[in-house]
C-alpha positions as CSV (number, residue, x, y, z in Angstrom):
1,M,9.2,-13.0,-23.9
2,D,10.1,-16.7,-23.8
3,N,9.6,-16.7,-20.0
4,I,6.1,-15.2,-20.5
5,K,5.2,-17.9,-23.1
6,E,6.4,-20.7,-20.8
7,L,4.4,-19.3,-17.9
8,L,1.2,-19.1,-20.0
9,Q,1.7,-22.6,-21.3
10,S,2.2,-24.0,-17.8
11,L,-1.2,-22.6,-16.8
12,N,-3.1,-24.7,-19.3
13,I,-5.7,-21.9,-19.6
14,D,-9.1,-22.8,-20.8
15,G,-11.8,-20.2,-21.2
16,K,-11.8,-16.4,-20.9
17,V,-9.3,-14.4,-18.9
18,I,-9.7,-11.0,-17.5
19,V,-7.0,-8.4,-18.2
20,A,-6.8,-5.2,-16.1
21,C,-6.0,-2.5,-18.6
22,S,-5.7,1.2,-17.8
23,G,-4.5,2.4,-21.2
24,G,-1.0,2.9,-19.9
25,P,2.0,1.4,-21.6
26,D,2.3,-1.7,-19.3
27,S,-1.3,-2.7,-19.5
28,M,-1.5,-2.0,-23.3
29,F,1.5,-4.3,-23.8
30,L,-0.1,-7.0,-21.6
31,L,-3.4,-6.7,-23.5
32,H,-1.7,-6.9,-26.9
33,T,0.6,-9.8,-25.8
34,L,-2.1,-12.0,-24.4
35,K,-4.2,-11.5,-27.5
36,E,-1.2,-12.4,-29.7
37,Y,-0.7,-15.6,-27.7
38,G,-4.3,-16.5,-28.6
39,L,-6.0,-16.2,-25.2
40,D,-9.7,-15.4,-25.1
41,V,-9.3,-12.0,-23.5
42,V,-11.8,-9.7,-21.7
43,C,-10.4,-6.2,-21.2
44,A,-11.4,-4.7,-17.8
45,H,-11.0,-0.9,-17.8
46,V,-11.7,1.5,-14.9
47,N,-12.1,5.2,-15.3
48,H,-11.3,6.8,-11.9
49,N,-12.3,10.3,-13.0
50,L,-9.3,11.7,-11.3
51,R,-7.6,13.2,-14.3
52,E,-8.8,15.2,-17.3
53,E,-7.5,12.5,-19.7
54,S,-9.6,9.7,-18.0
55,K,-12.5,9.9,-20.5
56,E,-10.2,10.0,-23.5
57,E,-8.3,6.9,-22.2
58,Y,-11.6,5.1,-21.6
59,E,-12.7,5.7,-25.2
60,Y,-9.3,4.8,-26.6
61,V,-9.1,1.4,-24.8
62,E,-12.7,0.7,-25.8
63,K,-11.9,1.4,-29.5
64,Y,-8.7,-0.6,-29.4
65,C,-10.7,-3.6,-28.1
66,K,-13.3,-3.1,-30.8
67,D,-10.6,-2.9,-33.5
68,N,-8.9,-6.0,-32.2
69,N,-11.9,-8.2,-31.5
70,I,-11.5,-8.1,-27.7
71,I,-14.4,-8.0,-25.3
72,F,-14.4,-4.6,-23.5
73,E,-15.9,-4.1,-20.0
74,G,-15.6,-0.6,-18.6
75,T,-16.8,1.1,-15.4
76,E,-16.4,4.6,-13.9
77,L,-15.7,5.6,-10.3
78,H,-17.1,8.7,-8.7
79,D,-16.6,10.7,-5.5
80,L,-13.4,9.0,-4.4
81,P,-12.1,10.4,-1.1
82,K,-9.2,12.9,-1.3
83,V,-7.2,11.0,1.3
84,N,-6.2,7.3,0.8
85,T,-7.5,7.7,-2.7
86,E,-5.3,5.0,-4.1
87,L,-6.4,2.5,-1.5
88,K,-10.2,3.1,-2.0
89,A,-9.7,3.1,-5.8
90,R,-8.0,-0.3,-5.6
91,E,-10.8,-1.7,-3.5
92,K,-13.4,-0.5,-6.1
93,R,-11.3,-1.9,-9.0
94,Y,-11.1,-5.3,-7.5
95,E,-14.8,-5.3,-6.8
96,F,-15.3,-4.7,-10.5
97,F,-12.8,-7.3,-11.5
98,K,-14.6,-9.9,-9.3
99,T,-17.9,-9.2,-11.0
100,L,-16.2,-9.9,-14.3
101,I,-14.6,-13.1,-12.9
102,D,-18.1,-14.3,-12.0
103,K,-19.8,-13.0,-15.2
104,Y,-17.4,-14.9,-17.5
105,N,-16.7,-17.8,-15.2
106,A,-13.0,-16.8,-15.5
107,K,-10.2,-18.4,-13.5
108,Y,-7.5,-15.9,-14.2
109,L,-7.0,-12.1,-13.7
110,F,-3.9,-10.7,-15.4
111,T,-2.2,-7.5,-14.2
112,A,0.7,-5.6,-15.8
113,H,3.3,-5.6,-13.0
114,H,6.8,-5.8,-14.4
115,G,10.3,-6.2,-13.2
116,D,10.8,-2.6,-12.2
117,D,7.6,-2.8,-10.1
118,L,9.1,-5.7,-8.2
119,I,12.3,-3.8,-7.5
120,E,10.3,-0.8,-6.2
121,T,8.0,-3.0,-4.0
122,I,11.0,-4.8,-2.4
123,L,12.8,-1.6,-1.7
124,L,9.6,-0.1,-0.2
125,R,9.2,-3.1,2.1
126,I,12.8,-3.1,3.2
127,V,12.8,0.6,4.1
128,R,9.4,0.6,5.9
129,G,9.7,-2.8,7.5
130,S,7.5,-5.8,6.6
131,T,7.2,-9.5,7.1
132,L,9.3,-12.3,5.6
133,N,6.7,-12.7,2.9
134,G,6.4,-9.0,2.4
135,Y,10.1,-8.6,1.9
136,S,9.9,-10.9,-1.2
137,G,7.7,-8.3,-3.0
138,F,4.7,-9.6,-4.9
139,N,4.1,-13.1,-6.4
140,I,3.9,-13.9,-10.1
141,I,0.9,-16.0,-9.2
142,T,-1.5,-15.2,-6.3
143,D,-4.2,-17.6,-5.3
144,K,-7.5,-16.0,-4.5
145,K,-10.6,-17.9,-3.4
146,D,-12.2,-18.3,-6.8
147,Y,-9.4,-17.3,-9.2
148,K,-5.7,-16.6,-9.6
149,I,-3.9,-13.3,-10.2
150,I,-1.2,-13.6,-12.8
151,R,1.7,-11.1,-13.3
152,P,3.6,-12.4,-16.3
153,L,5.5,-9.2,-17.1
154,V,7.8,-9.5,-14.1
155,Y,10.5,-10.9,-16.4
156,L,10.6,-7.6,-18.3
157,T,11.7,-4.0,-17.6
158,K,9.8,-0.9,-18.3
159,D,12.3,0.0,-21.0
160,Q,11.8,-3.3,-22.8
161,I,8.0,-2.8,-22.7
162,M,8.3,0.8,-24.0
163,E,10.6,-0.3,-26.8
164,Y,8.2,-3.0,-28.0
165,L,5.2,-0.6,-28.0
166,D,7.1,2.0,-30.0
167,N,8.4,-0.5,-32.5
168,N,4.9,-1.9,-33.0
169,N,3.1,1.5,-33.1
170,I,0.8,0.6,-30.2
171,K,-0.6,3.8,-28.6
172,Y,-0.6,4.3,-24.9
173,Y,-1.3,7.0,-22.3
174,I,1.1,8.3,-19.7
175,D,-0.2,9.2,-16.2
176,A,1.6,12.4,-15.3
177,T,1.1,11.7,-11.6
178,N,3.7,9.0,-12.0
179,E,6.3,11.8,-12.3
180,S,5.4,13.4,-9.0
181,D,7.8,13.2,-6.1
182,E,4.9,13.1,-3.7
183,H,4.9,9.3,-3.5
184,L,7.9,7.3,-2.2
185,R,7.5,4.7,-5.0
186,N,7.9,7.4,-7.6
187,R,11.1,8.7,-6.0
188,Y,12.5,5.2,-6.1
189,R,11.5,4.9,-9.8
190,K,13.1,8.2,-10.8
191,Y,16.2,8.3,-8.7
192,V,17.1,4.8,-7.4
193,L,16.3,2.4,-10.2
194,P,18.5,4.3,-12.8
195,V,21.5,3.9,-10.5
196,L,20.8,0.2,-10.0
197,K,20.4,-0.3,-13.8
198,E,23.7,1.5,-14.5
199,E,25.4,-1.2,-12.3
200,D,23.5,-4.0,-14.1
201,K,21.0,-3.6,-16.9
202,N,19.4,-7.0,-15.8
203,V,19.2,-6.0,-12.1
204,H,15.5,-6.8,-12.3
205,L,16.3,-10.5,-12.7
206,K,18.6,-10.3,-9.6
207,F,15.6,-9.0,-7.7
208,L,13.4,-11.7,-9.2
209,K,15.9,-14.3,-7.9
210,Y,15.9,-12.6,-4.5
211,H,12.1,-12.9,-4.6
212,N,12.2,-16.6,-5.4
213,I,14.7,-17.4,-2.8
214,T,12.9,-15.4,-0.1
215,Q,9.6,-16.9,-1.0
216,S,11.1,-20.4,-0.9
217,Y,12.4,-19.7,2.6
218,Y,9.0,-18.4,3.6
219,D,7.3,-21.5,2.3
220,Y,9.7,-23.8,4.1
221,I,9.6,-21.9,7.4
222,N,5.8,-21.9,7.3
223,T,5.6,-25.7,7.4
224,K,7.2,-25.4,10.9
225,V,5.2,-22.3,11.8
226,Y,1.9,-24.0,11.3
227,E,3.0,-27.0,13.3
228,Y,3.6,-24.6,16.2
229,I,0.3,-22.8,15.6
230,S,-1.7,-26.0,15.8
231,N,-0.2,-26.6,19.2
232,I,-0.4,-23.1,20.7
233,V,-3.5,-21.5,19.1
234,V,-7.0,-22.8,19.7
235,D,-10.2,-20.9,18.7
236,N,-8.2,-17.7,17.8
237,T,-6.6,-17.7,21.3
238,L,-2.9,-18.1,21.8
239,D,-1.4,-19.8,24.8
240,I,1.3,-17.3,26.0
241,N,3.2,-19.9,28.1
242,K,3.7,-22.2,25.1
243,F,4.4,-19.3,22.8
244,N,7.2,-18.1,25.1
245,E,9.0,-21.5,24.7
246,L,9.6,-20.6,21.0
247,D,12.8,-18.8,19.9
248,E,12.5,-15.1,18.9
249,F,12.6,-15.7,15.2
250,M,9.7,-18.2,15.3
251,K,7.7,-16.0,17.6
252,D,7.7,-13.3,14.9
253,K,6.7,-15.8,12.2
254,V,3.9,-17.3,14.3
255,L,2.4,-13.9,15.0
256,E,2.5,-12.9,11.3
257,E,0.6,-16.1,10.4
258,V,-1.9,-15.7,13.2
259,I,-2.7,-12.2,11.9
260,R,-2.8,-13.1,8.2
261,P,-6.4,-14.5,8.1
262,Y,-7.7,-11.1,9.4
263,Y,-6.0,-9.3,6.5
264,P,-6.7,-11.5,3.4
265,D,-6.2,-8.5,1.1
266,D,-4.5,-5.9,3.3
267,L,-1.6,-7.6,5.0
268,Y,0.7,-4.9,3.8
269,L,-0.9,-2.7,6.5
270,I,1.0,-4.8,9.1
271,N,4.7,-4.2,9.5
272,D,7.3,-5.2,12.0
273,N,6.3,-2.4,14.3
274,H,2.9,-3.9,14.8
275,I,4.5,-7.4,15.5
276,N,6.7,-5.6,18.1
277,E,3.6,-4.0,19.7
278,I,2.0,-7.5,20.1
279,L,5.2,-8.8,21.7
280,K,5.2,-5.9,24.1
281,V,1.7,-6.8,25.1
282,I,2.7,-10.5,25.6
283,N,5.8,-9.5,27.6
284,S,4.0,-6.9,29.8
285,D,3.7,-7.5,33.5
286,K,0.1,-6.3,33.2
287,P,-2.3,-9.3,33.1
288,N,-5.0,-7.6,31.1
289,I,-4.2,-5.4,28.1
290,E,-6.0,-4.5,24.8
291,L,-4.2,-3.5,21.6
292,V,-5.9,-2.4,18.3
293,L,-4.1,-3.0,15.0
294,P,-5.0,-0.9,12.0
295,G,-7.3,-2.0,9.2
296,T,-9.0,-0.3,6.3
297,T,-12.6,-0.7,7.6
298,L,-12.2,-3.2,10.5
299,N,-9.4,-3.4,13.1
300,I,-7.8,-6.4,14.8
301,V,-8.4,-6.3,18.5
302,V,-5.7,-8.2,20.4
303,T,-6.6,-8.9,24.0
304,K,-4.3,-10.3,26.7
305,N,-6.0,-12.0,29.6
306,Y,-3.4,-13.5,31.9
307,N,-1.7,-16.3,29.9
308,K,-4.1,-16.1,26.9
309,L,-3.9,-13.8,23.9
310,S,-7.0,-13.6,21.7
311,F,-7.6,-12.0,18.3
312,K,-10.8,-10.8,16.8
313,L,-12.2,-8.2,14.4
314,G,-13.9,-5.2,15.8
315,K,-15.4,-1.9,14.7
316,T,-16.5,-0.5,18.0
317,V,-13.2,-0.5,19.8
318,S,-11.6,3.0,20.1
319,N,-9.0,3.9,17.5
320,E,-7.6,6.6,19.7
321,Y,-3.8,7.1,20.1
322,D,-1.5,9.8,21.3
323,D,2.2,9.2,20.7
324,I,5.3,11.3,21.3
325,F,6.7,12.3,17.9
326,D,10.4,12.8,17.9
327,N,11.4,10.1,15.3
328,N,9.7,8.5,12.3
329,L,6.3,7.2,13.3
330,S,4.0,4.6,11.7
331,T,0.3,5.4,11.9
332,P,-2.7,3.5,10.6
333,M,-2.9,5.9,7.7
334,G,0.7,6.2,6.7
335,I,4.2,7.1,7.9
336,L,5.3,10.5,9.4
337,E,8.9,11.2,8.9
338,Y,10.6,13.5,11.5
339,I,13.5,15.2,9.8
340,T,16.0,17.5,11.6
341,N,18.8,17.3,8.9
342,I,17.4,20.1,6.8
343,S,20.3,19.9,4.4
344,I,18.4,17.0,2.6
345,D,15.4,19.2,2.2
346,N,13.7,19.4,-1.2
347,K,11.3,21.9,-2.7
348,D,8.0,20.1,-1.9
349,T,5.5,22.7,-0.7
350,S,2.5,20.4,-0.9
351,N,0.3,19.5,2.1
352,Y,2.5,16.4,2.6
353,V,5.3,18.5,4.0
354,I,5.5,21.1,6.7
355,R,8.5,23.0,7.9
356,I,8.5,24.5,11.4
357,N,10.9,26.3,13.7
358,S,11.2,24.6,17.1
359,K,11.1,28.1,18.7
360,D,7.5,28.4,17.7
361,V,6.3,25.3,19.4
362,R,6.6,23.4,22.6
363,L,8.5,20.1,22.2
364,P,8.1,17.2,22.1
365,L,5.6,17.0,19.3
366,H,2.7,14.5,19.5
367,V,0.7,12.6,17.0
368,R,-2.8,11.8,18.1
369,T,-6.3,11.2,16.8
370,R,-9.0,13.9,16.8
371,K,-10.8,15.3,19.8
372,D,-14.2,17.0,20.1
373,G,-13.8,20.7,19.4
374,D,-10.4,20.4,17.6
375,K,-9.5,23.5,15.6
376,I,-6.5,24.5,13.5
377,Q,-5.3,27.9,12.4
378,V,-5.0,27.1,8.7
379,K,-2.2,28.6,6.7
380,N,-3.2,31.6,4.6
381,M,-6.6,31.8,6.3
382,N,-7.9,34.2,8.9
383,G,-9.1,32.6,12.1
384,S,-9.4,28.9,12.7
385,K,-11.4,26.0,11.3
386,K,-12.8,22.9,12.9
387,V,-10.9,19.8,12.2
388,N,-14.0,17.8,11.8
389,D,-15.2,20.2,9.0
390,I,-11.9,19.8,7.3
391,F,-12.3,16.0,7.4
392,I,-15.8,16.2,6.0
393,D,-14.6,18.5,3.2
394,A,-12.0,15.9,2.3
395,K,-14.7,13.2,2.1
396,L,-13.2,11.0,4.8
397,S,-15.4,8.2,6.2
398,K,-16.1,8.2,9.9
399,E,-13.8,5.2,10.4
400,V,-10.9,7.1,8.7
401,R,-11.6,10.3,10.6
402,D,-11.4,8.4,13.9
403,M,-7.9,7.1,13.2
404,Y,-6.4,9.9,11.1
405,P,-3.2,11.3,12.5
406,I,-3.0,14.9,13.7
407,V,0.4,16.5,14.7
408,T,0.4,18.8,17.8
409,D,2.9,20.3,20.1
410,S,3.0,19.6,23.8
411,N,0.5,22.4,24.4
412,D,-1.9,20.5,22.2
413,K,-1.8,23.1,19.5
414,I,-2.5,21.6,16.1
415,I,0.4,22.0,13.7
416,F,-0.4,19.7,10.9
417,I,-3.1,17.5,9.4
418,P,-0.9,15.4,7.2
419,G,-1.8,15.5,3.5
420,I,-4.8,17.8,4.1
421,K,-3.9,21.1,5.8
422,K,-1.0,22.9,7.3
423,S,-1.2,25.4,10.1
424,N,0.1,29.0,10.1
425,L,3.3,27.7,11.7
426,D,4.5,26.4,8.4
427,V,7.7,28.2,7.5
428,P,8.5,29.2,3.9
429,I,11.5,27.4,2.4
430,D,13.6,30.5,2.3
431,K,13.1,31.3,6.0
432,E,14.5,29.7,9.2
433,Y,13.3,26.3,10.3
434,D,14.9,23.3,11.9
435,I,12.2,20.5,11.7
436,I,10.6,19.1,8.6
437,I,7.7,16.7,8.9
438,K,6.9,14.6,5.8
439,Y,3.8,12.5,5.4
440,V,4.1,9.3,3.3
441,R,0.7,7.7,2.7
442,E,0.3,4.0,2.8
443,E,0.8,2.7,-0.7
444,N,-0.1,-0.7,-2.1
445,N,0.9,-1.5,-5.6
446,E,0.8,-5.3,-5.4
447,E,-2.5,-5.7,-7.2
448,S,-3.1,-2.4,-8.9
């Protein structure tokens, strides 16, 4: 708690602050703590209408604020898409937070990320691949254009927060979806963190030290990176000849920073696979190549024209792809895991996992975007259904439909629409199969 107090004192806060509060234990602790420290708090609560308890939680947080003389600001979200729900919900949350920043002329937004969250984020980035900045997790203070995001609970563990709430009889709500093994982050939380904490109960502070050191390296290296960028990038166009004079490490860092302005809030979408794809374009013998990198609504278009490489945002460039799928594969919408060691199988029977017998398909498998007339023989349904109708039923935007991954065999028979529908080739757990495909959606918990 002393670290939190020192952080708040160092900010010299004057005026109202916005506190993102869901009604869960972490955000209730944050709301209570900031009020106790004497800050002029505005509680920002978002009802996502995704769970039956949402309305009750909204009413509880509103009443808590009224009882404790805290300004309450609430909003409700409706008709969120069934796919990439968390990402769209986050976008809507931050739109709401920004309206409150403007309304109250606030300079600070507080979120309830704690030490366990930092561990989970770092592990996710290491496993999936990221940038040097990404590997450090999330920052305690993030500078936005008009305000700062502050995460003061990073010094505490979840257990410490829960103990305080219980000792002080502060009510909170638990989101049952946090116990689901569907999300990779949840699996780290349930199975990996307890092992780390058995080794050292203060392991979160070791990860915080790792974050600080990595961030310091990133800041130092960036001073050199921007010196190089000023010399080799003019008007969003990179001079390939000058770029190739750099060592391999610095090439990666330069590309990361060249891309960064195009993803001010969504840089987590870019990982080392995408940097490698840009390098392939640069090193290709072909003088003219175009590469499209994923975005949420807009894409980055990377174009090679002889010894020049340009970057721009674009909507109209095709998002089509067709990749051989015989190993883990990163797509614009998430990661597809290709598992042949079925001894590690679990009991997940959701639409995020399909089990198939290689005898029933023609290998290798492919992952591609949709085509006109695509149909799938849906499991437990007579006949076939148009893929486009399935996408519409799932309330996917056209931009998402155009880039959504579809798994097929080499005869172009659709096997799997990850996270949405499985084909009739899905094999029951107790039958014979030798390939498991698991879909892991893109998750971003940096600024939830």
